[in-house]
C-alpha positions in Angstrom: 9.6 1.3 2.5 9.7 -2.3 1.6 8.7 -2.9 -2.1 6.4 -5.7 -1.0 4.6 -3.8 1.7 2.3 -0.8 1.3 0.8 1.3 4.1 -1.0 4.6 4.0 0.6 5.8 7.3 4.2 5.7 8.3 5.6 2.5 9.7 8.2 2.9 12.5 11.7 2.5 10.9 12.7 -0.3 13.4 9.6 -2.3 12.6 10.1 -1.9 8.8 13.7 -2.9 9.1 12.7 -6.1 11.0 9.9 -6.9 8.6 12.2 -6.6 5.6 14.5 -9.3 7.1 12.0 -11.8 8.4 11.8 -15.2 6.7 9.0 -17.7 7.0 9.6 -20.1 9.8 11.5 -17.6 12.1 10.2 -17.4 15.7 9.1 -13.8 16.6 7.8 -12.0 19.6 5.4 -9.1 19.0 4.8 -6.5 21.6 2.1 -3.8 21.4 0.8 -1.3 23.8 -3.0 -1.6 24.3 -4.8 1.6 25.4 -8.2 1.7 26.9 -9.8 5.1 27.7 -7.6 8.1 27.9 -5.0 7.0 30.4 -4.9 3.2 30.9 -2.3 1.3 28.9 -0.4 -2.1 29.2 1.9 -4.2 27.0 0.6 -7.3 25.3 3.1 -9.8 24.1 2.6 -12.8 21.7 5.1 -15.2 20.3 4.9 -17.5 17.3 6.4 -18.6 14.0 6.4 -16.0 11.3 4.4 -16.9 8.1 4.3 -13.7 6.0 3.4 -10.0 6.0 1.1 -8.2 3.7 -1.1 -5.1 3.5 -4.8 -4.9 4.5 -7.0 -2.2 3.0 -9.7 -1.1 5.5 -12.6 1.3 5.1 -16.1 1.4 3.9 -17.4 0.2 0.5 -19.0 3.5 -0.2 -18.0 6.4 -2.5 -16.0 8.5 -0.1 -12.8 10.5 -0.1 -9.6 8.6 -0.9 -8.1 9.8 2.4 -10.7 7.7 4.2 -9.0 4.5 2.9 -6.5 3.2 5.4 -3.9 0.5 4.4 -2.1 -1.2 7.2 0.6 -3.9 7.4 -0.5 -7.2 8.8 1.9 -9.8 10.3 0.7 -13.4 9.9 2.1 -16.0 12.3 1.3 -19.3 14.0 1.1 -19.5 17.8 2.5 -22.5 19.7 -0.9 -24.0 20.1 -1.1 -24.1 16.2 -3.6 -21.2 16.0 -3.0 -19.2 12.9 -3.1 -15.5 13.9 -2.3 -12.0 12.6 -1.6 -8.6 14.1 -1.8 -5.2 12.5 1.2 -2.9 12.9 0.8 0.4 14.6 3.1 3.1 15.9 3.5 1.1 19.2 4.4 -2.2 17.6 7.8 -3.9 18.5 9.0 -7.0 16.7 11.8 -9.2 18.0 13.3 -12.3 16.4 13.6 -15.0 19.1 16.4 -17.5 19.2 
């Protein structure tokens, strides 16, 4: 795993390899599969200019088990309309460098 990125669950190797090579200013296309209910899924695609990637710790601010803490990678990018956005990486994430 990248030295600069921590996650509590495995990151798909192809995604990790891409994240390790991205540089600020590169144009990227991120595809994720959205699932609603038990059977309906569809792809969602977004493009923008990569800014950086880091880790986001989620969970409750209560005294719970350490296993309840989830740390996920977050990709920060700027959309064509100048909106600064971010997406969390999951097992269905695909990242492509565009251009």
